[in-house]
VEXDREN-2710 file (C-alpha; in Angstrom, 1 decimal):
% VEXDREN-2710
k/r/px/py/pz
1/UNK/6.9/-4.6/-19.8
2/UNK/5.4/-3.3/-23.1
3/UNK/7.1/-4.8/-26.1
4/UNK/10.8/-4.0/-26.0
5/UNK/10.3/-1.1/-23.5
6/UNK/10.6/-2.2/-19.9
7/UNK/9.6/-0.1/-16.9
8/UNK/13.2/1.0/-16.1
9/UNK/13.7/2.3/-19.7
10/UNK/10.4/4.2/-19.5
11/UNK/11.3/5.7/-16.1
12/UNK/14.6/6.9/-17.4
13/UNK/12.9/8.8/-20.3
14/UNK/10.4/10.4/-17.9
15/UNK/13.2/11.3/-15.5
16/UNK/15.0/13.3/-18.2
17/UNK/12.0/15.3/-19.4
18/UNK/9.9/17.9/-17.6
19/UNK/6.2/17.4/-18.5
20/UNK/5.6/21.2/-18.4
21/UNK/8.3/21.7/-21.1
22/UNK/7.0/19.0/-23.4
23/UNK/3.3/19.8/-23.0
24/UNK/4.0/23.5/-22.9
25/UNK/4.9/23.4/-26.6
26/UNK/1.3/22.7/-27.5
27/UNK/-0.6/24.0/-24.5
28/UNK/-0.1/27.5/-23.2
29/UNK/0.7/27.0/-19.5
30/UNK/1.2/29.4/-16.6
31/UNK/2.8/28.7/-13.3
32/UNK/0.4/28.4/-10.4
33/UNK/2.1/27.4/-7.1
34/UNK/3.9/24.1/-7.7
35/UNK/1.8/23.3/-10.8
36/UNK/1.1/24.7/-14.3
37/UNK/-2.3/25.4/-15.5
38/UNK/-3.8/26.0/-19.0
39/UNK/-6.9/25.5/-21.2
40/UNK/-7.8/21.9/-21.9
41/UNK/-6.3/20.5/-25.2
42/UNK/-9.1/18.0/-25.3
43/UNK/-12.2/20.2/-25.5
44/UNK/-13.1/23.9/-25.6
45/UNK/-13.3/25.8/-22.4
46/UNK/-13.0/29.4/-21.2
47/UNK/-11.8/28.7/-17.6
48/UNK/-8.5/26.8/-17.4
49/UNK/-8.9/23.3/-15.9
50/UNK/-5.9/21.5/-17.3
51/UNK/-3.0/21.0/-14.8
52/UNK/0.5/19.7/-15.2
53/UNK/2.6/18.7/-12.2
54/UNK/6.3/18.1/-12.8
55/UNK/6.9/16.5/-9.4
56/UNK/4.3/13.8/-10.1
57/UNK/5.2/13.6/-13.8
58/UNK/1.5/13.8/-14.6
59/UNK/-1.2/15.9/-16.3
60/UNK/-4.8/16.1/-15.2
61/UNK/-7.7/17.6/-17.2
62/UNK/-10.7/18.3/-15.0
63/UNK/-13.0/19.1/-17.9
64/UNK/-12.6/15.8/-19.7
65/UNK/-11.4/13.6/-16.8
66/UNK/-8.3/12.5/-18.7
67/UNK/-5.1/12.1/-17.0
68/UNK/-1.7/10.4/-17.5
69/UNK/2.0/10.9/-18.2
70/UNK/3.9/12.3/-21.2
71/UNK/3.3/9.1/-23.1
72/UNK/-0.4/9.2/-22.5
73/UNK/-0.4/12.9/-23.5
74/UNK/1.1/12.2/-26.9
75/UNK/-1.2/9.3/-27.5
76/UNK/-4.2/11.4/-26.7
77/UNK/-3.3/14.6/-28.5
78/UNK/-1.4/13.3/-31.5
79/UNK/-3.0/9.9/-31.9
80/UNK/0.3/8.1/-31.6
81/UNK/0.6/4.5/-30.7
82/UNK/2.4/3.6/-27.5
83/UNK/5.6/2.7/-29.2
84/UNK/5.5/5.8/-31.4
85/UNK/5.1/8.0/-28.3
86/UNK/7.9/6.3/-26.5
87/UNK/10.2/6.6/-29.5
88/UNK/9.4/10.3/-29.8
89/UNK/10.2/11.0/-26.2
90/UNK/13.3/8.9/-26.2
91/UNK/14.7/11.0/-29.0
92/UNK/14.0/14.2/-27.1
93/UNK/15.5/12.8/-23.9
94/UNK/18.6/11.5/-25.7
95/UNK/18.0/7.9/-24.5
96/UNK/19.0/5.2/-27.1
97/UNK/16.2/2.8/-28.0
98/UNK/16.7/-0.9/-27.2
99/UNK/17.6/-3.0/-30.1
100/UNK/14.7/-4.5/-32.0
101/UNK/14.3/-8.2/-31.3
102/UNK/12.4/-10.0/-34.1
103/UNK/11.1/-12.5/-31.6
104/UNK/10.1/-9.8/-29.2
105/UNK/8.4/-7.9/-32.0
106/UNK/6.3/-11.0/-32.8
107/UNK/5.4/-11.5/-29.2
108/UNK/4.3/-7.9/-29.0
109/UNK/2.1/-8.4/-32.0
110/UNK/0.5/-11.4/-30.3
111/UNK/0.0/-9.4/-27.0
112/UNK/-1.6/-6.6/-28.9
113/UNK/-4.0/-8.9/-30.6
114/UNK/-5.1/-10.4/-27.3
115/UNK/-5.4/-7.0/-25.8
116/UNK/-7.8/-6.0/-28.7
117/UNK/-10.0/-9.0/-27.9
118/UNK/-10.0/-8.2/-24.2
119/UNK/-11.1/-4.6/-24.9
120/UNK/-13.9/-5.8/-27.2
121/UNK/-15.0/-8.3/-24.4
122/UNK/-15.1/-5.5/-21.9
123/UNK/-17.3/-3.4/-24.2
124/UNK/-19.6/-6.4/-24.7
125/UNK/-19.9/-7.0/-20.9
126/UNK/-20.7/-3.3/-20.4
127/UNK/-23.5/-3.6/-22.9
128/UNK/-24.9/-6.8/-21.4
129/UNK/-25.2/-5.1/-18.0
130/UNK/-27.7/-2.7/-19.5
131/UNK/-29.7/-5.3/-21.5
132/UNK/-32.5/-7.5/-20.0
133/UNK/-30.0/-10.3/-19.1
134/UNK/-28.4/-7.9/-16.6
135/UNK/-31.5/-7.0/-14.7
136/UNK/-30.5/-8.9/-11.5
137/UNK/-27.0/-7.6/-11.7
138/UNK/-28.2/-4.1/-11.9
139/UNK/-30.4/-4.6/-8.9
140/UNK/-27.5/-6.0/-7.0
141/UNK/-25.2/-3.1/-7.7
142/UNK/-27.9/-0.6/-6.8
143/UNK/-28.5/-2.5/-3.6
144/UNK/-24.8/-2.1/-2.8
145/UNK/-25.2/1.6/-3.1
146/UNK/-23.5/1.8/-6.5
147/UNK/-25.7/3.9/-8.8
148/UNK/-25.8/3.5/-12.6
149/UNK/-24.1/6.8/-13.0
150/UNK/-20.9/5.3/-11.6
151/UNK/-20.8/2.0/-13.7
152/UNK/-19.1/3.5/-16.7
153/UNK/-16.4/5.1/-14.6
154/UNK/-15.3/1.6/-13.4
155/UNK/-16.4/-0.1/-16.7
156/UNK/-18.6/-2.6/-14.8
157/UNK/-20.3/-5.2/-16.9
158/UNK/-22.2/-8.5/-16.8
159/UNK/-21.5/-12.0/-18.3
160/UNK/-24.8/-13.9/-19.1
161/UNK/-25.3/-17.4/-18.0
162/UNK/-25.0/-19.0/-21.5
163/UNK/-22.1/-21.3/-22.0
164/UNK/-20.8/-19.7/-25.2
165/UNK/-22.4/-16.2/-25.3
166/UNK/-19.1/-14.3/-25.3
167/UNK/-17.4/-16.8/-27.5
168/UNK/-20.1/-16.6/-30.1
169/UNK/-19.9/-12.8/-30.1
170/UNK/-16.1/-12.6/-30.5
171/UNK/-15.9/-15.4/-33.0
172/UNK/-18.4/-13.5/-35.1
173/UNK/-16.1/-10.6/-34.9
174/UNK/-13.2/-12.6/-36.3
175/UNK/-11.6/-14.1/-33.2
176/UNK/-10.2/-17.6/-33.2
177/UNK/-11.2/-19.7/-30.1
178/UNK/-7.5/-20.5/-29.4
179/UNK/-6.8/-16.8/-29.1
180/UNK/-9.6/-16.3/-26.6
181/UNK/-8.3/-19.2/-24.6
182/UNK/-4.9/-17.6/-24.6
183/UNK/-6.4/-14.3/-23.5
184/UNK/-8.1/-16.1/-20.5
185/UNK/-11.7/-15.5/-21.8
186/UNK/-12.4/-19.1/-22.6
187/UNK/-11.6/-22.4/-20.9
188/UNK/-10.4/-25.4/-23.0
189/UNK/-11.5/-28.6/-21.4
190/UNK/-8.7/-30.9/-20.4
191/UNK/-10.5/-33.9/-21.7
192/UNK/-10.9/-32.2/-25.1
193/UNK/-13.9/-30.7/-26.6
194/UNK/-14.9/-27.1/-27.6
195/UNK/-13.8/-24.2/-25.4
196/UNK/-16.5/-22.4/-23.4
197/UNK/-16.8/-19.0/-21.6
198/UNK/-14.8/-18.7/-18.4
199/UNK/-17.1/-16.1/-16.9
200/UNK/-20.8/-17.0/-16.8
201/UNK/-23.6/-15.3/-14.8
202/UNK/-21.2/-12.9/-13.1
203/UNK/-20.8/-9.1/-12.5
204/UNK/-17.6/-8.2/-14.4
205/UNK/-14.8/-6.0/-13.1
206/UNK/-12.2/-5.2/-15.9
207/UNK/-8.6/-5.3/-14.6
208/UNK/-6.6/-2.5/-16.3
209/UNK/-2.9/-1.9/-16.5
210/UNK/-1.5/1.5/-15.3
211/UNK/-2.3/3.0/-18.7
212/UNK/-5.9/2.0/-18.6
213/UNK/-5.8/-1.0/-21.0
214/UNK/-7.8/-4.1/-20.3
215/UNK/-5.6/-7.0/-19.4
216/UNK/-8.0/-9.4/-17.6
217/UNK/-11.2/-9.6/-15.6
218/UNK/-12.6/-10.5/-12.2
219/UNK/-16.1/-11.8/-11.9
220/UNK/-18.5/-11.9/-8.9
221/UNK/-21.0/-14.8/-9.1
222/UNK/-24.7/-13.9/-9.0
223/UNK/-25.6/-17.4/-7.8
224/UNK/-25.0/-17.7/-4.0
225/UNK/-24.3/-21.4/-4.4
226/UNK/-21.6/-20.9/-7.0
227/UNK/-18.3/-22.8/-6.2
228/UNK/-16.3/-19.5/-6.3
229/UNK/-17.8/-16.2/-5.2
230/UNK/-15.1/-14.3/-7.0
231/UNK/-13.2/-15.6/-10.1
232/UNK/-10.1/-14.0/-11.6
233/UNK/-8.7/-14.5/-15.0
234/UNK/-5.7/-16.8/-15.3
235/UNK/-2.0/-15.9/-16.0
236/UNK/-1.6/-15.0/-19.6
237/UNK/1.0/-13.2/-21.8
238/UNK/-0.7/-9.9/-21.0
239/UNK/-1.7/-10.5/-17.4
240/UNK/0.7/-11.4/-14.6
241/UNK/-1.3/-11.4/-11.3
242/UNK/1.8/-10.7/-9.2
243/UNK/2.7/-7.6/-11.1
244/UNK/-0.7/-6.0/-11.3
245/UNK/-3.0/-4.1/-8.9
246/UNK/-6.7/-3.7/-9.5
247/UNK/-7.8/0.0/-9.7
248/UNK/-4.3/1.4/-10.2
249/UNK/-5.1/3.5/-13.3
250/UNK/-8.0/5.2/-11.5
251/UNK/-5.9/5.6/-8.3
252/UNK/-3.3/7.4/-10.4
253/UNK/-5.9/9.9/-11.5
254/UNK/-6.9/10.6/-7.9
255/UNK/-3.3/11.1/-6.9
256/UNK/-2.6/13.3/-9.9
257/UNK/-5.7/15.4/-9.2
258/UNK/-4.6/16.2/-5.6
259/UNK/-3.2/19.7/-4.9
260/UNK/0.5/20.1/-5.0
261/UNK/0.8/20.7/-1.3
262/UNK/-1.4/17.6/-0.4
263/UNK/-0.1/14.1/0.1
264/UNK/-3.2/11.9/-0.6
265/UNK/-3.0/8.3/0.8
266/UNK/-2.7/5.3/-1.4
267/UNK/-4.6/2.5/0.2
268/UNK/-4.5/-1.3/-0.5
269/UNK/-7.8/-3.0/0.3
270/UNK/-9.0/-6.6/-0.2
271/UNK/-11.9/-6.5/-2.7
272/UNK/-13.1/-5.0/-6.0
273/UNK/-16.0/-3.3/-4.3
274/UNK/-13.8/-1.9/-1.5
275/UNK/-11.5/-0.3/-4.2
276/UNK/-14.6/1.2/-5.9
277/UNK/-15.9/2.5/-2.5
278/UNK/-12.6/4.2/-1.6
279/UNK/-12.3/5.7/-5.1
280/UNK/-15.8/7.0/-5.0
281/UNK/-14.9/8.7/-1.6
282/UNK/-11.9/10.3/-3.3
283/UNK/-9.3/7.9/-1.8
284/UNK/-6.8/6.4/-4.2
285/UNK/-7.1/2.6/-3.6
286/UNK/-6.0/-0.6/-5.2
287/UNK/-6.3/-4.4/-4.5
288/UNK/-4.0/-7.4/-4.9
289/UNK/-6.8/-9.5/-6.4
290/UNK/-7.1/-12.3/-3.9
291/UNK/-3.4/-12.9/-3.2
292/UNK/-1.1/-11.6/-0.5
293/UNK/0.7/-8.4/-1.6
294/UNK/4.0/-9.5/-3.3
295/UNK/7.4/-7.8/-3.6
296/UNK/6.7/-6.7/-7.2
297/UNK/3.4/-5.2/-6.3
298/UNK/5.1/-3.3/-3.4
299/UNK/7.6/-1.9/-5.9
300/UNK/4.7/-0.6/-8.0
301/UNK/3.1/1.0/-5.0
302/UNK/6.3/2.7/-3.9
303/UNK/6.6/4.2/-7.4
304/UNK/3.4/6.1/-6.7
305/UNK/3.5/6.7/-2.9
306/UNK/6.3/6.6/-0.2
307/UNK/4.1/5.0/2.4
308/UNK/1.0/3.1/1.1
309/UNK/-1.6/2.1/3.7
310/UNK/-2.7/-1.5/3.9
311/UNK/-6.3/-1.7/5.0
312/UNK/-7.0/-5.4/5.6
313/UNK/-9.8/-7.2/7.4
314/UNK/-9.4/-7.6/11.2
315/UNK/-10.3/-11.3/11.1
316/UNK/-7.8/-14.1/11.3
317/UNK/-7.4/-14.3/7.5
318/UNK/-6.7/-10.5/7.4
319/UNK/-4.2/-10.7/10.2
320/UNK/-2.4/-13.6/8.4
321/UNK/-2.3/-11.6/5.2
322/UNK/-0.8/-8.6/7.1
323/UNK/1.8/-10.9/8.7
324/UNK/2.9/-12.1/5.3
325/UNK/3.2/-8.5/4.0
326/UNK/5.3/-7.6/7.0
327/UNK/7.8/-10.4/6.3
328/UNK/8.0/-9.7/2.6
329/UNK/8.3/-5.9/3.0
330/UNK/10.8/-5.8/5.8
331/UNK/14.0/-6.5/3.8
332/UNK/12.9/-3.9/1.2
333/UNK/12.3/-0.9/3.5
334/UNK/14.4/2.2/2.9
335/UNK/14.5/5.7/4.2
336/UNK/11.3/7.3/2.8
337/UNK/9.9/3.9/1.7
338/UNK/7.6/2.0/4.1
339/UNK/4.1/0.8/4.7
340/UNK/1.3/1.8/7.1
341/UNK/-1.6/-0.3/8.4
342/UNK/-5.3/0.7/9.0
343/UNK/-8.4/-1.3/10.0
344/UNK/-11.9/0.1/9.5
345/UNK/-13.9/0.1/12.7
346/UNK/-16.6/-2.5/13.7
347/UNK/-15.2/-5.3/11.6
348/UNK/-16.6/-3.7/8.4
349/UNK/-15.3/-3.4/4.9
350/UNK/-14.6/0.0/3.3
351/UNK/-17.6/-0.6/1.1
352/UNK/-19.9/-1.1/4.2
353/UNK/-18.6/2.1/5.8
354/UNK/-19.2/4.2/2.7
355/UNK/-22.8/2.9/2.3
356/UNK/-23.7/3.2/6.0
357/UNK/-21.7/6.2/7.2
358/UNK/-20.6/8.1/4.1
359/UNK/-17.3/9.2/2.5
360/UNK/-16.2/11.5/5.3
361/UNK/-16.2/8.8/7.9
362/UNK/-14.5/6.3/5.6
363/UNK/-11.7/8.8/4.8
364/UNK/-11.3/9.6/8.5
365/UNK/-10.9/6.0/9.4
366/UNK/-8.3/5.4/6.7
367/UNK/-6.2/8.2/8.1
368/UNK/-5.9/6.5/11.5
369/UNK/-2.9/4.4/10.7
370/UNK/-0.3/2.3/12.5
371/UNK/3.4/2.6/11.5
372/UNK/5.2/-0.4/10.1
373/UNK/7.5/-0.7/13.1
374/UNK/4.6/-0.7/15.6
375/UNK/2.6/-3.3/13.6
376/UNK/5.7/-5.5/13.5
377/UNK/6.3/-5.2/17.2
378/UNK/2.7/-6.0/18.0
379/UNK/2.8/-9.2/15.9
380/UNK/5.9/-10.5/17.6
381/UNK/4.7/-9.6/21.1
382/UNK/1.3/-11.3/20.6
383/UNK/3.0/-14.4/19.2
384/UNK/5.4/-14.6/22.2
385/UNK/2.7/-14.2/24.9
386/UNK/2.6/-15.1/27.7
387/UNK/5.8/-13.4/28.6
388/UNK/6.0/-15.0/32.0
389/UNK/9.4/-16.6/32.0
390/UNK/13.0/-15.4/31.4
391/UNK/13.2/-17.8/28.4
392/UNK/10.1/-16.4/26.7
393/UNK/11.2/-12.8/27.3
394/UNK/14.6/-13.6/25.9
395/UNK/13.2/-15.3/22.9
396/UNK/11.1/-12.2/22.0
397/UNK/14.2/-10.0/22.4
398/UNK/16.2/-12.3/20.1
399/UNK/13.4/-12.4/17.5
400/UNK/13.2/-8.6/17.4
401/UNK/17.0/-8.4/16.9
402/UNK/16.8/-10.9/14.1
403/UNK/14.0/-9.1/12.3
404/UNK/15.8/-5.8/12.4
405/UNK/18.9/-7.4/10.9
406/UNK/16.9/-8.5/7.8
407/UNK/16.5/-4.9/6.6
408/UNK/19.0/-4.4/3.8
409/UNK/19.6/-0.7/4.5
410/UNK/22.2/-0.7/7.4
411/UNK/21.2/2.7/8.8
412/UNK/17.5/1.7/8.9
413/UNK/18.3/-1.7/10.3
414/UNK/20.1/0.0/13.2
415/UNK/17.2/2.4/13.8
416/UNK/14.7/-0.5/13.8
417/UNK/16.8/-2.4/16.3
418/UNK/16.9/0.5/18.6
419/UNK/13.1/1.2/18.3
420/UNK/12.1/-2.4/18.7
421/UNK/14.2/-3.0/21.8
422/UNK/12.9/0.3/23.3
423/UNK/9.4/-1.0/22.9
424/UNK/10.5/-4.3/24.4
425/UNK/11.9/-2.6/27.5
426/UNK/8.7/-0.6/27.9
427/UNK/6.6/-3.8/28.3
428/UNK/7.5/-3.9/32.0
429/UNK/7.0/-1.1/34.5
430/UNK/10.1/0.7/35.7
431/UNK/11.4/-1.1/38.8
432/UNK/13.0/0.6/41.7
433/UNK/16.8/0.3/41.4
434/UNK/18.6/-2.1/43.8
435/UNK/21.1/0.0/45.8
436/UNK/24.5/-1.2/46.7
437/UNK/26.9/0.8/48.8
438/UNK/28.4/2.2/45.7
439/UNK/25.1/3.0/44.2
440/UNK/23.9/4.8/47.3
441/UNK/27.1/6.7/47.5
442/UNK/26.7/7.9/43.9
443/UNK/23.1/9.0/44.6
444/UNK/24.4/10.9/47.7
445/UNK/27.1/12.6/45.7
446/UNK/24.6/13.7/43.0
447/UNK/22.4/15.3/45.6
448/UNK/23.2/18.8/47.1
449/UNK/24.0/18.9/50.8
450/UNK/22.7/21.8/52.7
451/UNK/25.2/22.4/55.5
452/UNK/23.0/24.6/57.4
453/UNK/20.4/21.9/57.6
454/UNK/21.9/18.5/57.0
455/UNK/19.1/17.2/54.7
456/UNK/19.7/16.2/51.0
457/UNK/17.7/18.1/48.3
458/UNK/17.3/16.6/44.9
459/UNK/17.2/13.0/46.2
460/UNK/14.4/10.5/46.6
461/UNK/12.0/10.8/49.6
462/UNK/13.4/7.6/51.0
463/UNK/16.9/9.0/50.8
464/UNK/15.9/12.2/52.4
465/UNK/14.2/10.4/55.3
466/UNK/17.3/8.2/56.0
467/UNK/19.6/11.2/55.7
468/UNK/17.5/13.1/58.2
469/UNK/17.8/10.3/60.7
470/UNK/21.6/10.1/60.2
471/UNK/22.3/13.8/60.0
472/UNK/24.7/13.6/62.9
473/UNK/26.8/10.9/61.1
474/UNK/30.4/12.2/60.8
475/UNK/31.0/10.9/57.2
476/UNK/29.2/10.5/53.9
477/UNK/29.9/6.8/54.1
478/UNK/27.6/6.4/57.1
479/UNK/24.7/7.8/55.2
480/UNK/25.5/5.6/52.2
481/UNK/25.6/2.5/54.4
482/UNK/22.2/3.5/55.9
483/UNK/20.7/3.7/52.5
484/UNK/22.2/0.5/51.4
485/UNK/20.9/-1.3/54.6
486/UNK/17.4/-0.2/53.8
487/UNK/17.5/-0.9/50.1
488/UNK/19.5/-4.0/50.0
489/UNK/19.9/-5.7/53.5
490/UNK/21.7/-8.7/51.9
491/UNK/25.0/-6.7/51.4
492/UNK/25.2/-5.0/54.7
493/UNK/27.1/-7.7/56.7
494/UNK/30.0/-7.9/54.3
495/UNK/30.1/-4.1/53.9
496/UNK/30.3/-3.6/57.6
497/UNK/33.1/-6.1/57.9
498/UNK/35.1/-4.3/55.2
499/UNK/34.7/-0.8/56.7
500/UNK/34.5/-1.4/60.4
END
């Protein structure tokens, strides 16, 4: 939510306006396939590199690298604030604005003030990475195959080891320590005393919202003995971990830049460096920042892609995280809204694959995915093994039925039940049917009798052999009894008594 405009309100506005119509009033566009193309409104150019895609609701400018939706376009071209851009578009779309809540307006003012300090902190961290204090951090990034030319794209920075280095800088700029604590930049000791920097001697990864604004940070410790290798900012009025995905704003740019006839994947990975590796390889990727993917984060993913791919580690922790995602996502599945799973080969992370084997190999591995239903069945089957008793087999079958029933969409629930039970039946090789007299007779009746040569065609080899031996039998029942005797000797005594 941004001020008094929640996501549902914003989506309603965008759903009523075609980007090509709004943008086309200031940029001359021409149709090209399923997109519109024109000259960049952000810088001079002779060859058109500005694209508008109505299906995605996005624009992308290759010349400047800028991308976004209609709100972003008005902010960039007319220097409007977010609220001003929304109000302009709401008027065009005929959507009434929500009533102004004085308390909400005050809260928005507070949020904006914290956002300003977070942005200034990000700029300071970026500068520190290039100063003498960031020498080891620079060496570490280059050793991980991340060259300096890429640092600004991801706004990477460094927090020095001093206890109050960031605090001193921001207070000198007019910040109050209490504000910086509220923004998650400082820690206020529980026992009292002056607040101090939360992030010290760490490589800094700014966490951005979908519009590219800084809302928090993650930091990787340079000291291998540090208590926490990765440290994320706390919950604040501007940062709710369960709602956000690291790398989303850059992932949206990659999706928007794809050709209209392409369906680029949206991949969920585990770490900051994995996100960066995927995005450098041209793969839209995000991370859940150290927590299992939650329902609200899934909703965010589905707003950008119908079937995001989860690429989690193949170790026990990764498998446990995948299991939690399966349970959380199952009730939310709908037609055209699911998840896929992928594991990079050799127990490596996406970052390792990019450095060792290159972008093409990483992209190829991420396209080898497992559908949701298959991942779910594998988990249940492995949990139920060994399937060596009727009770265990029945328990697995009951579990599959129960899982399918948790899907809210009744049609999809029925389809999952059918698919899961078919996979269950396929666990055991097809057994030869047990023939009774009636079963043998039905098989005989389905076969075609060649009167010139009393041998059945279209039957099993065993049936043909028995029929050949009994070709002089005067009735079909004799042959049926012969088959039954061979296939199921236990019934022959009673059968003979009944027909003798």
